[in-house]
N, C-alpha and C positions, 0 to 999 in steps of 0.2 A: 221491519222490512228494511233491507240494506239499500242504500242509494249510492251507486258507483259512479255517478256523473260528476264531472268537474263543475263546481259552482263558483270558482274563483273568477275574479275580474281584475284586469290591470296588474299592478305589482303586488297586490295583497296575496298572502298565502291562503287566508280563509276570509270569508265575508265578515265585515265588521259587525254583523248582527249576531255572530256566534257568542254565546255566553260561556263557552268553554275555551280555555287557552291552548287550542291545538298547536298553534305556531310555537309556543314555548315548549310544549311537550315534545314536538318534533326536534327542536333545537337541542333539548336535553338528551333525546335518544341518539341523535347524531354525535353529540359529544361523547356519549357512552361508547359508540363505535370507535371513535378516535382513541379514547382511553383504553379500550380493550386492545387495540393495535399496539399502542405504546407499552402496555403491560406485557403483552406477548413478546415484544422485542426486548424488553428489559430482562425477561427470563431466558429467551431462546436466541437472541441476537437477530440481526437482519438476514433474511434468506434471499439467495439469488440476487436479482437486480433491485429489490425493494429498497427504497429510501424515502424519507419523509421531509416535507417542508412544513414548518410550523410558523405561522404568522401571528404575532401578538402585539398588543398595545403596550409600549414601554412605559407610558405614563399612567397605567392602570394601578389602582391601589393594591399593594402587596407584591408587585413585581420587584424582584431582587436581582439586579444585574450590576456589574461594575459601572462606576460613574462615567468612565471614559466611553463605554458603550451607550449609556443613556444620553451623553452629550452628542454622540455621533448619530444616534437614532432617537430623537426626542419624543416621537409619537408612535412609531410602528417599526417592527423589525421582523425579518424572516430568517429563521435558522434552518440549516440543513443537517439532518441526522443521517449520515451515510458511512463514511470511513473512520472518522476520528471523533468519537464522542465516548463518554464514559458515565457511569453511575446514573443511568436513566432510571428515574423513580416516579411512580404515580402514587399519590396519596389522596385517595378518594375522600377520606374523612376530612382532611384539611382543604381539599379542593385545589391541589397544586400538582404541577409537574416540575421535576428538577432534572437537570442534565449538566454534565461537564463538557465544555467545548474549549478549543483554543482559538484565540483571536490575536493575530500577529505574533504567534508563538507563545503567548501567555495563557495558561490554563485558567478557566473561570467556571464556577458553578452558577447556573442561572436557575432561579426559582420563579415559576410562572403560574399565577392563579389560572385555573381552568377557564374562568369567565373572562380572562384577558385574551384568550386565544380566539382569533377571528378567522383563521384558515388552517386547514390541514390538507395535505396532498401527498399522494404516493405516485409520482410521475411514471414509475415503471409500468403501472397498469392504467394510467390515465384516470386516476381516481382523485377527486377533490371535494372537500366540504367547506362551506363558509358558514360562519356563526355570527350572531349578534353578540356584541360585548355588553356586559353589564352585570350588576350585582344580582344574586339569585332572586331577591324580593323586588328588584327594581323592574319597572316597565321599560323594555329595551326596544320597543317597536320603532322602526325608522332608522336604526343604526346601520349604516352601510360602511364597508371597508373597501378602500381602493387597493387592488392588488397589482395593477400594472406598475411596473417600475419599482416593486418592493425590493429593498436592499437584500443582498445575499451575504450572510455572515460567515458561513462555513462553505468551502468550495465544492463544486461538482464540475464535471467537464463542461456541461452546458445546462443552464437553468432554463426550463421551459416556462412560459407564462402560465402560472397556476390558474389564473382567472379563466383561461380558455379551456380548462379541463373540468369545470364545475359540472357536477352531475345534476341534471335537471329532471325532476320528477314529472314534469309536464309530458315528457315523451311516453310515460307509462300510464298516464291517466286516460280514461275513456272520454271521448268527446261526443257530444250530441245534445239533442234537446233535453231539457229537464222534464221529468215526469210531472204531470199535473197534480 
């Protein structure tokens, strides 16, 4: 028998009594949505007003960015994929996303492990996802990323606060008393 009632409390995604890692499965599924969007754009290009913000941890193992960017953004960086990027590639087997961007007129290829990505947004449709960072086998509960004031590496006319665009599933969950 299916139970469609929300049993969450507080900031937990699922009750701590769950023996199944639903929160990790959801995180992986949402990462899959992000990777599908990136793969689509790598093949077809950006359509209409679509553009992406990717926020990632620069100090995460496997992140390959120029040392000057690592010095400027020692912990977290947000890049914008809109007008000037090239060679966008998703390697699901290696668990990486790579893209070419210009910073101060100097072209660079960034290689970002998928697990280092903490945020994905498409402001043109007010869509945003946040992820917990961590190794695939690692317990990442409790990892939070601050998006307010995240640096913008590649320009757009005006960057909206991605944190205000987070899609909350709470709006779609049924509320009410739990069945006995």
